[in-house]
ZADO-1210 file (C-alpha; in nm, 4 decimals, padded with zeros to 6 digits):
<atoms>
<atom x="-00.0066" y="00.0066" z="-00.0213" code="LYS" pos="1"/>
<atom x="00.1442" y="00.3730" z="-00.0976" code="LYS" pos="2"/>
<atom x="00.1212" y="00.6156" z="00.1774" code="SER" pos="3"/>
<atom x="-00.0430" y="00.9507" z="00.0765" code="VAL" pos="4"/>
<atom x="00.0602" y="01.2752" z="00.1884" code="PRO" pos="5"/>
<atom x="-00.0540" y="01.3723" z="00.5078" code="ALA" pos="6"/>
<atom x="-00.0815" y="01.7219" z="00.7193" code="VAL" pos="7"/>
<atom x="-00.0293" y="01.7842" z="01.0833" code="ASP" pos="8"/>
<atom x="-00.0644" y="02.1427" z="01.2220" code="LYS" pos="9"/>
<atom x="00.0968" y="02.2622" z="01.5477" code="LYS" pos="10"/>
<atom x="00.0812" y="02.5680" z="01.7408" code="ILE" pos="11"/>
<atom x="00.4409" y="02.7109" z="01.8328" code="VAL" pos="12"/>
<atom x="00.4709" y="02.7869" z="02.2265" code="SER" pos="13"/>
<atom x="00.4890" y="03.1452" z="02.3247" code="ALA" pos="14"/>
<atom x="00.8545" y="03.0893" z="02.4212" code="LYS" pos="15"/>
<atom x="00.9324" y="02.9063" z="02.0752" code="GLY" pos="16"/>
<atom x="01.0429" y="02.6115" z="02.2521" code="ASP" pos="17"/>
<atom x="00.7927" y="02.3405" z="02.1734" code="GLU" pos="18"/>
<atom x="00.4998" y="02.2554" z="01.9759" code="GLU" pos="19"/>
<atom x="00.1415" y="02.2112" z="02.0968" code="LEU" pos="20"/>
<atom x="-00.2099" y="02.0833" z="02.0161" code="ASP" pos="21"/>
<atom x="-00.3934" y="02.3780" z="02.1454" code="ALA" pos="22"/>
<atom x="-00.2851" y="02.6603" z="02.3484" code="SER" pos="23"/>
<atom x="-00.4049" y="02.9533" z="02.5849" code="ASP" pos="24"/>
<atom x="-00.3300" y="03.2788" z="02.4408" code="SER" pos="25"/>
<atom x="-00.4897" y="03.6582" z="02.4918" code="HIS" pos="26"/>
<atom x="-00.6436" y="03.8794" z="02.2661" code="VAL" pos="27"/>
<atom x="-00.3663" y="04.0891" z="02.0688" code="GLY" pos="28"/>
<atom x="-00.1118" y="03.8065" z="02.0844" code="GLN" pos="29"/>
<atom x="00.0403" y="03.6363" z="01.7666" code="ASP" pos="30"/>
<atom x="00.0414" y="03.3074" z="01.7651" code="VAL" pos="31"/>
<atom x="00.2783" y="03.0764" z="01.5493" code="THR" pos="32"/>
<atom x="00.1209" y="02.7674" z="01.3255" code="PHE" pos="33"/>
<atom x="00.3191" y="02.5285" z="01.1560" code="ASN" pos="34"/>
<atom x="00.1479" y="02.3155" z="00.8931" code="LEU" pos="35"/>
<atom x="00.3660" y="01.9920" z="00.8328" code="TYR" pos="36"/>
<atom x="00.3063" y="01.8155" z="00.4894" code="GLY" pos="37"/>
<atom x="00.4513" y="01.4808" z="00.3585" code="THR" pos="38"/>
<atom x="00.4859" y="01.3452" z="00.0088" code="ILE" pos="39"/>
<atom x="00.3559" y="01.0184" z="-00.1311" code="ALA" pos="40"/>
<atom x="00.5824" y="00.7262" z="-00.1398" code="ASP" pos="41"/>
<atom x="00.5424" y="00.7015" z="-00.5287" code="ASN" pos="42"/>
<atom x="00.6466" y="01.0330" z="-00.5703" code="TYR" pos="43"/>
<atom x="00.8911" y="00.9492" z="-00.8151" code="ASP" pos="44"/>
<atom x="00.6387" y="00.7983" z="-01.0339" code="THR" pos="45"/>
<atom x="00.4906" y="01.1609" z="-01.1240" code="TYR" pos="46"/>
<atom x="00.5933" y="01.3395" z="-01.4071" code="ASP" pos="47"/>
<atom x="00.3879" y="01.6557" z="-01.2413" code="MET" pos="48"/>
<atom x="00.2764" y="01.7052" z="-00.8981" code="TYR" pos="49"/>
<atom x="00.0592" y="01.9671" z="-00.7434" code="SER" pos="50"/>
<atom x="00.0541" y="02.0353" z="-00.3972" code="TYR" pos="51"/>
<atom x="-00.1780" y="02.2525" z="-00.1957" code="GLN" pos="52"/>
<atom x="-00.2308" y="02.3308" z="00.1640" code="PHE" pos="53"/>
<atom x="-00.5970" y="02.4464" z="00.2938" code="SER" pos="54"/>
<atom x="-00.6080" y="02.6278" z="00.5999" code="ASP" pos="55"/>
<atom x="-00.9560" y="02.7476" z="00.7509" code="GLN" pos="56"/>
<atom x="-00.8807" y="03.0073" z="01.0137" code="ILE" pos="57"/>
<atom x="-01.1288" y="03.0609" z="01.2750" code="SER" pos="58"/>
<atom x="-01.3043" y="03.4582" z="01.2726" code="LYS" pos="59"/>
<atom x="-01.1018" y="03.5065" z="01.6142" code="GLY" pos="60"/>
<atom x="-00.7755" y="03.4917" z="01.4407" code="LEU" pos="61"/>
<atom x="-00.6197" y="03.7345" z="01.1815" code="THR" pos="62"/>
<atom x="-00.3728" y="03.5908" z="00.9562" code="LEU" pos="63"/>
<atom x="-00.0358" y="03.8189" z="00.9565" code="GLN" pos="64"/>
<atom x="00.1648" y="03.8839" z="00.6560" code="ASP" pos="65"/>
<atom x="00.5050" y="03.6954" z="00.5870" code="GLY" pos="66"/>
<atom x="00.3883" y="03.3544" z="00.5736" code="ALA" pos="67"/>
<atom x="00.6987" y="03.1152" z="00.4791" code="GLN" pos="68"/>
<atom x="00.7331" y="02.7909" z="00.3132" code="VAL" pos="69"/>
<atom x="01.0114" y="02.5643" z="00.3928" code="TYR" pos="70"/>
<atom x="01.1468" y="02.2531" z="00.2630" code="LEU" pos="71"/>
<atom x="01.3018" y="01.9795" z="00.4775" code="TYR" pos="72"/>
<atom x="01.4454" y="01.6129" z="00.4195" code="ALA" pos="73"/>
<atom x="01.2027" y="01.4799" z="00.6783" code="SER" pos="74"/>
<atom x="00.9076" y="01.5446" z="00.9040" code="LYS" pos="75"/>
<atom x="01.1515" y="01.4709" z="01.1998" code="ASP" pos="76"/>
<atom x="01.4360" y="01.7159" z="01.0702" code="ALA" pos="77"/>
<atom x="01.1623" y="01.9734" z="01.0338" code="ALA" pos="78"/>
<atom x="01.0134" y="01.9358" z="01.3707" code="GLN" pos="79"/>
<atom x="01.3693" y="01.9757" z="01.5379" code="LYS" pos="80"/>
<atom x="01.4066" y="02.2835" z="01.3844" code="ASP" pos="81"/>
<atom x="01.1112" y="02.5218" z="01.5161" code="LEU" pos="82"/>
<atom x="01.2998" y="02.8404" z="01.4315" code="LYS" pos="83"/>
<atom x="01.3265" y="02.7076" z="01.0828" code="HIS" pos="84"/>
<atom x="01.7312" y="02.7793" z="01.0898" code="GLU" pos="85"/>
<atom x="01.8272" y="02.4697" z="00.9181" code="ASN" pos="86"/>
<atom x="01.5731" y="02.3864" z="00.6386" code="PRO" pos="87"/>
<atom x="01.6980" y="02.2371" z="00.2998" code="THR" pos="88"/>
<atom x="01.5688" y="02.5313" z="00.1561" code="SER" pos="89"/>
<atom x="01.3166" y="02.8420" z="00.1888" code="ASN" pos="90"/>
<atom x="01.0582" y="02.7598" z="-00.1094" code="ILE" pos="91"/>
<atom x="00.8021" y="03.0250" z="-00.0399" code="THR" pos="92"/>
<atom x="00.8277" y="03.1739" z="-00.4027" code="ASN" pos="93"/>
<atom x="00.7359" y="02.8376" z="-00.5355" code="SER" pos="94"/>
<atom x="00.4078" y="02.8476" z="-00.3568" code="PHE" pos="95"/>
<atom x="00.1122" y="03.1136" z="-00.4078" code="GLN" pos="96"/>
<atom x="-00.0475" y="03.2247" z="-00.1445" code="GLN" pos="97"/>
<atom x="-00.4477" y="03.2992" z="-00.1779" code="VAL" pos="98"/>
<atom x="-00.6510" y="03.4350" z="00.0969" code="ASN" pos="99"/>
<atom x="-01.0296" y="03.3581" z="00.0696" code="GLY" pos="100"/>
<atom x="-01.3455" y="03.5383" z="00.1833" code="ASP" pos="101"/>
<atom x="-01.5062" y="03.4938" z="00.4995" code="ALA" pos="102"/>
<atom x="-01.7757" y="03.2028" z="00.5287" code="ASP" pos="103"/>
<atom x="-02.1176" y="03.2561" z="00.6880" code="GLU" pos="104"/>
<atom x="-01.9388" y="03.1883" z="01.0151" code="ASN" pos="105"/>
<atom x="-01.6750" y="03.4421" z="00.9723" code="GLY" pos="106"/>
<atom x="-01.3904" y="03.1768" z="00.9017" code="ASN" pos="107"/>
<atom x="-01.1581" y="03.2452" z="00.6257" code="LYS" pos="108"/>
<atom x="-00.9551" y="02.9599" z="00.4128" code="THR" pos="109"/>
<atom x="-00.5907" y="03.0236" z="00.2772" code="THR" pos="110"/>
<atom x="-00.4392" y="02.8259" z="00.0508" code="THR" pos="111"/>
<atom x="-00.0660" y="02.7478" z="-00.0484" code="TRP" pos="112"/>
<atom x="-00.0290" y="02.6176" z="-00.3686" code="THR" pos="113"/>
<atom x="00.2551" y="02.5086" z="-00.6095" code="CYS" pos="114"/>
<atom x="00.1610" y="02.3834" z="-00.9119" code="SER" pos="115"/>
<atom x="00.4302" y="02.1458" z="-00.9876" code="ASN" pos="116"/>
<atom x="00.6274" y="02.0325" z="-00.7055" code="LEU" pos="117"/>
<atom x="00.8688" y="01.8475" z="-00.9376" code="LYS" pos="118"/>
<atom x="01.0260" y="02.1762" z="-01.0507" code="SER" pos="119"/>
<atom x="01.1530" y="02.2488" z="-00.6883" code="VAL" pos="120"/>
<atom x="01.5014" y="02.0871" z="-00.6158" code="ALA" pos="121"/>
<atom x="01.5525" y="01.8352" z="-00.3683" code="ASP" pos="122"/>
<atom x="01.2257" y="01.7067" z="-00.2882" code="VAL" pos="123"/>
<atom x="01.1921" y="01.3715" z="-00.2591" code="THR" pos="124"/>
<atom x="00.9102" y="01.1121" z="-00.0917" code="SER" pos="125"/>
<atom x="01.0788" y="01.1381" z="00.2283" code="LYS" pos="126"/>
<atom x="01.0707" y="01.5391" z="00.2120" code="SER" pos="127"/>
<atom x="00.8513" y="01.7490" z="00.4571" code="CYS" pos="128"/>
<atom x="00.7162" y="02.0937" z="00.3493" code="ILE" pos="129"/>
<atom x="00.6427" y="02.3117" z="00.6247" code="VAL" pos="130"/>
<atom x="00.4148" y="02.6386" z="00.6008" code="VAL" pos="131"/>
<atom x="00.4921" y="02.8534" z="00.8965" code="SER" pos="132"/>
<atom x="00.2757" y="03.1518" z="00.9644" code="TYR" pos="133"/>
<atom x="00.1340" y="03.3693" z="01.2620" code="LYS" pos="134"/>
<atom x="-00.2135" y="03.4633" z="01.3187" code="ALA" pos="135"/>
<atom x="-00.3182" y="03.7477" z="01.5909" code="LYS" pos="136"/>
<atom x="-00.5870" y="03.6496" z="01.8346" code="ILE" pos="137"/>
<atom x="-00.8314" y="03.9448" z="01.7472" code="ASN" pos="138"/>
<atom x="-01.1360" y="04.0937" z="01.9582" code="SER" pos="139"/>
<atom x="-01.3981" y="03.8573" z="01.8277" code="VAL" pos="140"/>
<atom x="-01.2173" y="03.5525" z="01.9504" code="ALA" pos="141"/>
<atom x="-01.3696" y="03.2905" z="02.1598" code="ALA" pos="142"/>
<atom x="-01.2753" y="03.3640" z="02.5416" code="ILE" pos="143"/>
<atom x="-01.3027" y="03.1058" z="02.8032" code="GLY" pos="144"/>
<atom x="-01.4764" y="02.7830" z="02.8500" code="GLY" pos="145"/>
<atom x="-01.4533" y="02.4999" z="02.5677" code="ASN" pos="146"/>
<atom x="-01.5204" y="02.6960" z="02.2986" code="ALA" pos="147"/>
<atom x="-01.1857" y="02.7621" z="02.1275" code="GLY" pos="148"/>
<atom x="-01.0748" y="02.9267" z="01.8275" code="ASN" pos="149"/>
<atom x="-01.0715" y="02.6098" z="01.5955" code="THR" pos="150"/>
<atom x="-00.8450" y="02.6290" z="01.2979" code="ASN" pos="151"/>
<atom x="-00.8426" y="02.3403" z="01.0460" code="THR" pos="152"/>
<atom x="-00.5914" y="02.2675" z="00.7635" code="ALA" pos="153"/>
<atom x="-00.5781" y="02.0052" z="00.4963" code="GLN" pos="154"/>
<atom x="-00.3289" y="01.9213" z="00.2093" code="ASP" pos="155"/>
<atom x="-00.4124" y="01.8283" z="-00.1011" code="VAL" pos="156"/>
<atom x="-00.1828" y="01.6072" z="-00.3565" code="ALA" pos="157"/>
<atom x="-00.2588" y="01.2747" z="-00.4401" code="ASP" pos="158"/>
<atom x="-00.5080" y="01.2589" z="-00.1678" code="GLY" pos="159"/>
<atom x="-00.6800" y="01.4981" z="00.0749" code="SER" pos="160"/>
<atom x="-00.6496" y="01.4926" z="00.4656" code="VAL" pos="161"/>
<atom x="-00.6887" y="01.7238" z="00.7399" code="SER" pos="162"/>
<atom x="-00.5937" y="01.8072" z="01.0810" code="ALA" pos="163"/>
<atom x="-00.7165" y="02.0750" z="01.3186" code="SER" pos="164"/>
<atom x="-00.6385" y="02.2433" z="01.6466" code="ASN" pos="165"/>
</atoms>
């Protein structure tokens, strides 16, 4: 059985030293999110390989400018480099970012798309692509209780999967 791409979404702690599935934050605070995307085992059999992250951000979060996309040799290597000091390369220019309009609940979907990952040097079936971005907790964020400000991501390449926090 071939593996299909998978996405994992993590929040970087305020100190920048660990990743979390959920975090306590306050209005006005910037929160860093990392989206980790893997590649299909049979990547080498493709002549062209489009890759897309799709991330739904709740109305309680405001996406900040400056998202970056990094290539790592593996997911393990990516998760050991939370400050993105030693990626294989910064491949932001190979991805197009599109910020969508708000849905009926005020959530917005942002996508990062590479039309052909095969044109990016050093990508293999073991590679990990990381989208790292900041979102500010805004004045309409859910405060207290269990409501939280959900944030859901998926990648689309030879299949579709999702993760949320």
